[in-house]
C-alpha positions in Angstrom: -3.5 9.9 27.5 -6.0 9.9 30.4 -9.8 9.7 29.9 -10.3 13.5 30.1 -7.0 14.9 28.7 -8.0 17.3 25.9 -6.5 20.4 24.4 -7.8 23.5 26.3 -7.4 26.1 23.6 -10.8 26.1 21.9 -9.9 28.9 19.5 -6.9 27.1 18.2 -8.8 23.9 17.7 -11.5 25.6 15.8 -9.0 27.4 13.6 -7.3 24.1 12.6 -10.6 22.4 12.0 -11.7 25.2 9.7 -8.3 25.1 7.9 -8.7 21.3 7.5 -12.1 21.7 6.0 -10.8 24.3 3.5 -7.9 22.0 2.5 -9.7 18.7 2.1 -13.4 19.5 1.5 -15.1 17.7 -1.3 -18.4 18.7 -2.9 -21.3 16.5 -4.1 -22.8 17.7 -7.4 -25.7 16.5 -9.5 -25.1 13.9 -12.3 -26.9 11.0 -13.8 -24.3 8.4 -12.9 -22.6 7.6 -9.6 -18.8 7.4 -9.5 -16.1 6.5 -6.9 -14.5 9.0 -4.6 -10.8 8.8 -5.3 -8.7 8.2 -8.4 -8.2 4.5 -8.2 -11.4 2.8 -7.2 -12.3 -0.5 -8.8 -16.1 -0.1 -8.8 -16.2 2.7 -11.3 -19.1 1.6 -13.4 -22.4 3.5 -13.7 -25.5 2.5 -11.8 -29.0 1.7 -12.9 -31.9 3.0 -10.9 -35.5 2.1 -10.9 -36.6 5.1 -8.8 -33.8 7.7 -8.5 -30.9 9.5 -10.0 -27.3 9.4 -8.9 -24.8 12.1 -8.0 -21.0 12.4 -8.3 -18.3 13.5 -6.0 -15.1 15.3 -6.8 -11.8 13.7 -6.0 -10.9 13.5 -2.2 -7.8 11.6 -3.2 -8.8 8.5 -1.2 -9.5 5.0 -2.1 -9.9 3.7 1.5 -12.6 1.2 2.2 -15.5 3.1 3.9 -17.2 1.0 6.6 -19.9 2.8 8.6 -22.0 6.0 8.6 -23.4 7.8 11.7 -25.4 11.1 11.7 -26.2 13.1 14.8 -28.5 16.1 14.2 -28.8 19.1 11.8 -26.9 17.5 9.0 -23.8 16.6 11.0 -22.5 13.1 10.2 -19.4 10.9 10.1 -18.1 8.2 7.8 -15.4 5.8 9.2 -13.2 3.6 7.1 -9.8 1.9 6.9 -7.4 4.5 8.3 -9.8 7.5 8.0 -12.7 9.4 9.6 -14.7 11.9 7.5 -17.2 14.5 8.8 -19.9 16.5 7.1 -21.6 19.7 8.4 -24.1 20.0 5.6 -26.0 16.7 5.2 -23.4 15.0 3.1 -22.8 17.7 0.5 -19.2 18.3 1.6 -16.8 16.2 3.6 -13.6 16.8 5.5 -11.0 14.4 7.0 -11.0 14.7 10.8 -8.8 11.7 11.7 -6.3 9.6 9.8 -4.2 6.6 10.8 -1.6 4.6 8.8 -2.2 1.4 10.7 -5.7 1.5 12.3 -8.9 0.5 10.5 -12.0 2.1 12.0 -14.9 -0.3 12.2 -17.5 1.0 14.6 -18.9 4.4 15.6 -21.5 5.8 18.0 -22.4 9.4 18.8 -24.8 10.5 21.6 -25.1 14.1 20.2 -23.2 16.4 18.0 -20.3 16.7 20.4 -19.8 13.4 22.2 -19.0 10.3 20.2 -16.8 7.2 20.1 -15.0 5.2 17.3 -13.5 1.8 17.5 -10.7 0.4 15.4 -7.8 -1.9 15.3 -4.4 -2.6 13.8 -4.7 -6.4 13.6 -3.6 -7.4 17.0 -5.0 -4.6 19.2 -8.4 -2.9 19.3 -8.6 0.7 20.3 -11.4 3.0 21.5 -11.4 6.7 20.9 -13.6 9.5 22.4 -14.3 13.0 21.2 -16.2 15.6 23.2 -15.8 18.4 20.7 -17.4 17.0 17.6 -14.3 15.3 16.2 -11.8 18.1 16.5 -9.8 16.1 19.0 -9.8 12.4 19.8 -8.5 10.6 23.0 -7.7 7.0 23.2 -9.6 5.8 26.3 -8.8 2.1 26.2 -7.0 -0.6 24.2 -7.7 -4.3 24.1 -5.3 -7.2 23.5 -5.6 -10.9 23.6 -2.4 -13.0 23.3 -1.5 -11.6 19.8 -4.8 -12.9 18.4 -6.6 -10.7 15.8 -9.3 -8.4 17.3 -12.1 -6.4 15.7 -14.4 -3.8 17.3 -17.9 -4.7 16.1 -20.2 -2.1 17.8 -20.2 0.7 20.4 -23.1 2.1 22.6 -22.9 4.9 25.1 -25.0 7.3 27.3 -24.6 10.1 29.8 -21.8 11.8 28.0 -19.8 8.6 27.7 -20.0 7.9 31.4 -21.5 4.6 30.5 -20.1 2.7 27.5 -20.6 -0.8 26.1 -18.3 -2.0 23.3 -18.3 -5.4 21.6 -15.1 -7.0 20.4 -14.4 -10.2 18.5 -11.3 -12.3 18.8 -10.2 -14.5 15.9 -7.8 -17.2 17.1 -7.6 -18.6 13.5 -9.4 -18.2 10.2 -12.3 -20.5 11.2 -13.0 -19.4 14.8 -14.5 -16.3 16.4 -15.2 -15.4 20.0 -17.0 -12.3 21.3 -16.9 -10.3 24.4 -18.9 -7.3 25.7 -16.8 -4.6 27.6 -18.8 -2.3 29.9 -17.5 1.0 31.2 -19.3 2.6 34.2 -17.7 5.8 35.6 -19.6 5.3 38.9 -18.1 1.8 39.5 -14.7 1.4 41.3 -13.7 -1.1 38.7 -14.7 1.0 35.7 -14.1 -1.6 32.9 -15.6 -5.1 33.1 -15.9 -7.8 30.5 -18.8 -10.2 29.9 -19.4 -13.2 27.7 -22.8 -13.5 26.0 -22.9 -17.1 27.2 -20.4 -19.8 28.2 -19.5 -20.7 24.6 -18.5 -17.1 23.9 -20.2 -16.7 20.4 -18.9 -14.1 18.1 -20.7 -10.8 17.8 -22.1 -9.3 14.6 -24.1 -6.2 15.6 -25.7 -4.4 18.6 -28.2 -1.6 19.2 -30.1 0.1 22.1 -33.9 0.1 21.9 -36.0 1.4 24.9 -33.0 1.0 27.3 -32.3 -2.6 26.3 -29.2 -3.8 24.5 -29.8 -6.2 21.6 -26.8 -8.2 20.4 -26.8 -10.5 17.3 -24.3 -13.3 17.5 -22.3 -15.0 14.8 -23.2 -18.7 14.3 -21.8 -20.9 17.1 -21.6 -24.6 17.9 -24.2 -25.7 20.4 -22.9 -29.2 20.8 -25.2 -30.6 18.2 -25.5 -27.9 15.5 -24.5 -24.4 14.5 -27.1 -21.7 15.3 -27.5 -18.0 15.8 -29.1 -16.1 18.7 -30.1 -12.6 19.7 -29.0 -11.7 23.3 -30.8 -9.0 25.3 -29.7 -7.1 28.4 -30.6 -4.0 30.4 -28.1 -1.3 29.2 -28.4 0.7 32.4 -28.1 -2.2 34.9 -25.0 -2.3 37.0 -25.0 -6.0 36.7 -24.8 -7.1 33.1 -26.5 -10.4 32.1 -27.7 -11.5 28.7 -30.9 -13.4 28.0 -30.7 -15.6 24.9 -33.3 -15.9 22.2 -32.2 -18.7 19.9 -33.2 -18.5 16.2 -32.6 -22.2 15.4 -30.8 -21.0 12.2 -27.2 -21.0 11.1 -26.9 -17.5 9.6 -24.8 -14.4 9.8 -26.8 -11.4 11.0 -25.3 -8.2 9.7 -27.6 -5.5 11.1 -30.5 -4.9 13.5 -33.2 -2.2 13.3 -36.2 -1.7 15.7 -39.1 0.7 15.7 -42.2 0.8 18.0 -44.0 -1.9 16.0 -41.4 -4.4 14.7 -37.8 -5.5 15.0 -35.8 -6.4 11.9 -32.5 -8.1 11.0 -30.8 -8.7 7.7 -28.4 -11.6 7.1 -26.4 -13.5 4.6 -28.0 -15.3 1.5 -30.7 -12.7 1.2 -32.4 -13.6 4.5 -34.4 -11.2 6.7 -36.0 -11.6 10.1 -39.1 -9.8 11.4 -40.5 -9.8 15.0 -43.5 -8.0 16.6 -42.3 -8.8 20.2 -38.5 -8.6 19.6 -38.2 -12.2 20.9 -39.9 -14.5 18.3 -38.6 -14.1 14.8 -40.0 -15.0 11.4 -37.2 -15.6 9.0 -37.6 -15.7 5.2 -35.4 -15.5 2.1 -36.1 -12.6 -0.3 -37.2 -13.7 -3.7 -35.2 -11.2 -5.7 -32.8 -12.2 -8.5 -29.1 -12.7 -7.5 -29.5 -11.3 -4.0 -26.4 -12.1 -1.8 -25.5 -10.9 1.6 -27.8 -8.2 3.1 -25.6 -5.6 4.8 -27.8 -3.1 6.6 -31.4 -1.9 7.0 -33.2 1.4 7.8 -36.6 2.9 7.6 -37.7 6.4 6.9 -41.1 5.8 8.5 -43.1 2.8 9.7 -43.9 1.7 6.1 -41.0 2.7 3.9 -37.6 1.1 4.4 -34.5 0.1 2.5 -31.9 -2.7 2.6 -28.4 -2.5 1.2 -27.0 -5.7 -0.4 -23.3 -6.3 -0.5 -22.9 -6.4 -4.3 -24.6 -3.2 -5.3 -28.4 -3.6 -4.9 -30.6 -1.3 -2.8 -34.0 -2.9 -1.9 -37.1 -1.0 -0.9 -40.3 -1.9 1.0 -43.6 0.1 1.1 -45.4 -2.2 3.5 -43.3 -2.4 6.7 -40.9 -4.9 5.4 -43.2 -7.7 4.4 -42.4 -7.3 0.6 -39.3 -6.0 -1.0 -38.3 -4.9 -4.6 -35.1 -3.9 -6.2 -34.9 -0.1 -6.2 -31.3 0.6 -7.3 -28.5 -1.5 -8.9 -24.9 -0.3 -8.8 -23.5 -3.2 -10.8 -21.5 -5.2 -8.3 -20.1 -2.3 -6.3 -18.8 -3.5 -2.9 -21.2 -1.6 -0.6 -21.1 -1.4 3.2 -23.6 1.1 4.6 -26.2 3.7 3.9 -28.0 6.6 5.6 -31.4 8.2 4.7 -30.5 11.9 4.5 -34.1 13.0 3.8 -37.4 11.7 2.3 -35.8 11.6 -1.1 -32.0 11.4 -0.7 -29.8 8.5 0.5 -26.1 8.3 1.1 -24.3 5.1 0.2 -20.7 4.1 1.0 -18.5 1.2 0.2 -15.0 -0.1 -0.6 -12.4 1.8 -2.7 -13.6 5.2 -1.5 -17.2 4.8 -2.7 -19.3 7.7 -1.3 -22.4 8.9 -3.2 -25.8 10.5 -2.7 -28.8 9.3 -4.7 -32.2 10.7 -5.1 -35.1 8.2 -5.0 
């Protein structure tokens, strides 16, 4: 399928989308304990909250691992997982399946607006990139990536100008102990529309990427410098026709799992309960959080400049009230395997994880 081949019958598309919603919609209702979406989840214990109450979901008949959340505007959001893409039109209260695959696990997502978005996924040996321009009604495969039968994983996607400029980040895994990353840039105005770039000559693996004030920030996986393993954050101009990455070494060997920037500070969260904070987005202060049994920190988000949250991989939600300088345990879901969260409002948070875990909590 070419880049812009889409079904032209809008009325037919809308009819089938509405029919799909009616057939597979789930509803979130109030309850004191969170449960798993699906009938065979392994994380089906109740949670303990130090600031909020849980909700339950009815059975969507899925136990897929759910990997990432992305919301656009006006309560429209998506959840991607292993072989599945879900959509909500009402701020997470109901969900519908909008894409399924028997062999592709979806691992990255980015929407510019309520209509134009991209998802990335792979089947083990190939990585695929899909585009929608109608809010998930139809999806077109716009590129696939392959590297000598080595395992590939799409780690992040960024885009602008109605997907006329795209940057996606893909890791190659030659074996269980090695990872190499590449950035692939699409520019519709260039004769050679797709170009690939290494972050540096040693091709470090990629963990996460975001755009902040027209700059692309990319967190690397640990890589061998020749004398030690360390991690860096790489920066480039997203809108430049010539992509080059400037490196800011952290002098630490750590796995950065997520980046978040606002006007005042930059943040990252990493393995072993470590967090980084920077006021200039170049020099980072790294510390370990002194909270009992904290493991890998998965993702971070703020509802305003002071109040923010961190999701930990084994069921803890942490909260700060002072711009990230101090953190407390806010919610404990008893070793649930969690992957992502989204702040729905000033008092509601959506959390997803493995085995179909999808719940809204009030805090």
